[in-house]
Structures are given as structure tokens and as C-alpha cells.
Legacy VTK file of the C-alpha trace (Angstrom):
# vtk DataFile Version 3.0
C-alpha trace
ASCII
DATASET POLYDATA
POINTS 175 float
84.412 -37.354 -3.771
82.933 -39.991 -1.543
79.323 -40.108 -0.401
80.375 -39.634 3.251
82.196 -36.392 2.381
79.189 -35.143 0.393
76.826 -35.919 3.291
79.107 -34.080 5.716
79.133 -31.019 3.411
75.331 -31.089 3.128
75.051 -31.263 6.936
77.447 -28.306 7.271
75.448 -26.245 4.760
72.232 -27.206 6.521
73.671 -25.957 9.833
74.222 -22.540 8.224
70.917 -22.361 6.318
68.303 -25.101 6.487
67.494 -26.466 3.034
67.526 -29.629 0.977
71.096 -29.039 -0.237
71.426 -32.476 -1.847
68.428 -31.724 -4.106
69.675 -28.182 -4.740
73.084 -29.322 -6.035
71.745 -32.392 -7.833
69.204 -30.257 -9.709
71.806 -27.683 -10.730
74.922 -29.748 -11.296
73.764 -33.184 -12.398
70.436 -32.532 -14.097
70.242 -32.492 -17.875
67.157 -30.278 -17.790
66.999 -27.316 -20.157
64.949 -25.318 -17.649
66.598 -22.384 -15.921
66.702 -22.394 -12.097
64.839 -19.142 -11.373
64.480 -19.260 -7.596
67.307 -16.811 -6.886
66.168 -14.339 -9.532
62.551 -14.441 -8.369
63.600 -14.226 -4.724
65.643 -11.123 -5.561
62.573 -9.307 -6.852
62.724 -10.018 -10.591
60.892 -12.034 -13.219
62.654 -13.698 -16.154
60.923 -12.794 -19.435
61.560 -12.911 -23.162
60.970 -9.920 -25.441
61.761 -9.077 -29.053
64.381 -6.517 -28.001
68.004 -7.582 -27.749
69.997 -6.518 -24.707
73.558 -5.588 -23.788
74.416 -9.259 -23.296
73.005 -10.486 -26.617
74.018 -7.493 -28.797
77.736 -8.376 -29.085
76.870 -11.765 -30.621
75.634 -10.019 -33.746
78.882 -8.076 -34.297
80.412 -11.007 -36.206
77.266 -11.534 -38.299
75.999 -14.455 -36.222
72.430 -14.821 -34.963
71.511 -15.655 -31.376
68.236 -17.549 -31.733
68.566 -19.435 -28.428
65.471 -17.813 -26.938
63.343 -18.471 -30.000
64.178 -21.759 -31.739
67.186 -22.747 -29.611
70.178 -22.322 -31.935
73.140 -20.037 -32.518
74.029 -19.620 -36.193
77.340 -18.295 -37.525
77.534 -15.641 -40.248
77.921 -18.349 -42.934
74.831 -20.252 -41.740
76.679 -22.935 -39.759
74.874 -23.980 -36.599
77.457 -23.999 -33.850
75.071 -24.727 -31.001
71.635 -26.369 -30.904
69.870 -26.824 -27.584
68.144 -30.163 -26.993
64.432 -29.844 -26.354
64.106 -26.580 -28.289
62.159 -26.312 -31.601
65.100 -26.442 -34.052
66.726 -29.461 -32.386
63.381 -31.253 -32.123
62.864 -30.668 -35.872
66.221 -32.310 -36.653
68.566 -29.317 -36.860
71.845 -29.863 -35.017
75.401 -28.729 -34.457
77.632 -28.563 -37.526
74.772 -28.408 -40.005
74.566 -25.401 -42.293
71.466 -23.412 -43.186
71.544 -22.852 -46.965
68.162 -21.115 -47.277
65.315 -19.843 -45.104
61.799 -19.608 -46.508
63.113 -19.932 -50.071
65.815 -17.246 -49.708
69.596 -17.796 -49.590
70.796 -17.697 -45.990
72.088 -14.468 -44.505
71.810 -13.295 -40.922
69.325 -10.620 -42.065
67.146 -13.156 -43.931
67.148 -15.466 -40.910
66.392 -12.649 -38.442
63.522 -11.373 -40.595
62.095 -14.903 -40.857
62.129 -15.163 -37.057
60.406 -11.766 -36.746
57.728 -12.683 -39.299
57.068 -16.009 -37.575
55.125 -14.150 -34.866
52.402 -13.132 -37.323
52.630 -15.942 -39.879
50.618 -19.134 -39.810
53.019 -20.911 -42.172
55.898 -22.940 -40.764
59.451 -21.678 -41.262
61.227 -23.690 -43.952
64.957 -24.361 -43.976
67.183 -26.038 -46.532
69.918 -27.676 -44.469
73.306 -28.992 -45.613
74.360 -31.852 -43.347
77.861 -32.814 -44.521
76.806 -32.776 -48.170
73.355 -34.293 -47.646
70.612 -31.731 -48.163
67.235 -31.833 -46.499
64.256 -29.541 -46.085
63.151 -28.921 -42.518
59.809 -27.334 -41.713
59.639 -25.735 -38.313
56.216 -24.821 -36.952
57.468 -21.928 -34.811
55.461 -18.729 -34.322
57.123 -16.968 -31.387
59.132 -14.277 -33.176
62.482 -13.053 -31.908
62.979 -13.766 -28.212
65.739 -12.385 -26.023
66.023 -12.868 -22.243
65.426 -9.981 -19.835
64.894 -9.439 -16.135
61.917 -7.300 -15.122
61.288 -5.951 -11.652
58.467 -7.612 -9.764
56.364 -4.845 -8.190
56.057 -5.001 -4.439
59.180 -7.114 -3.862
62.503 -5.835 -2.534
65.162 -5.305 -5.224
67.942 -7.477 -3.808
70.001 -7.390 -7.041
70.377 -3.605 -6.762
71.478 -4.020 -3.153
74.048 -6.630 -4.180
75.371 -4.457 -7.036
75.565 -1.263 -4.958
79.067 0.114 -4.583
80.438 -0.486 -1.117
81.995 2.562 0.578
84.815 2.053 3.042
LINES 1 176
175 0 1 2 3 4 5 6 7 8 9 10 11 12 13 14 15 16 17 18 19 20 21 22 23 24 25 26 27 28 29 30 31 32 33 34 35 36 37 38 39 40 41 42 43 44 45 46 47 48 49 50 51 52 53 54 55 56 57 58 59 60 61 62 63 64 65 66 67 68 69 70 71 72 73 74 75 76 77 78 79 80 81 82 83 84 85 86 87 88 89 90 91 92 93 94 95 96 97 98 99 100 101 102 103 104 105 106 107 108 109 110 111 112 113 114 115 116 117 118 119 120 121 122 123 124 125 126 127 128 129 130 131 132 133 134 135 136 137 138 139 140 141 142 143 144 145 146 147 148 149 150 151 152 153 154 155 156 157 158 159 160 161 162 163 164 165 166 167 168 169 170 171 172 173 174
């Protein structure tokens, strides 16, 4: 799409609701930032938080034995220990753990989803770094990860005093 067409679309959007639409779309569609755009959530009367409790969106991921550790160290690990997704900028990726690698052991114990989950839980009260033995296509390495945040799952919490616009949006419409 040409620049002239984009400018015309930004002008049209601006006529409907004044804003810096170029920045809005650039930030959300072209940025490589790992940060979550929270303006809509906060404007709707909620705060984005992490807690140690899973939720209805994260629970199904554990049904196949995998572990969703996106909110804590930034990886998703399959039942066999294979990392199928590592988020850049998060602790595991920064420590050298990436997609396709396989966790063989966590803190000296053979990998299982339970062992890994317990290690994440214990990290909140431990001063020692987590220790992984990683298989990277037949090359083994030990990775120490100085993470102490425990299990972290995303949640939305109501912000007192603000209108709950999400409830209004989700309300059944009667004809």
C-alpha cells in the first residue's frame, strides 16, 4: 500500500476520532516490542496483572502436559521438555534458551512438567538461580537462570472507581 493511501486512511480515521493514528498503527503492527499495549484495557476500567493462579485461558495448555511459562521466564515447554516458543527479551531467552532446545533436567532433576512447575514455584522464595541442563541438537549445556518471580499468569483486575466498559461490551444485546 502506498504512502498516499496510508495518509488518506489516517486522515479519515482522524476525522472520526482525533488521534495520532500513524503512531498507533506503527506501534502495534510494525514494532518488535515485547510490551503489551494496555491503553484499551486500562481505559475500559481494568489493570493487567500477573498472579500465581492459572486462568481459564491458560489452563487448557496444561492438558497435554506442556507448561506455559510465558509470564514467568518467557517460554512454553512441551511435555517432553522441548521448548516450542521462547520470547525475546524474557529471562530464558536472555540466558540462551531458545526454540527447539530441550530441557533435560531442572535443578538436578530429570525434566517433567511437574518438576519444572515446582521449580518455578520455588523460585519465588529461593535465592539460588534455577539451573537447567539443555540439549541443543546433541550439544549439552548448563544454563543458570537468576529468576525469582515464581509462577506468573496474566489476569485482568477491575480498577476501582472506573466504569467497567468490558462488561458493557460483553452484555447480551436484546432485540
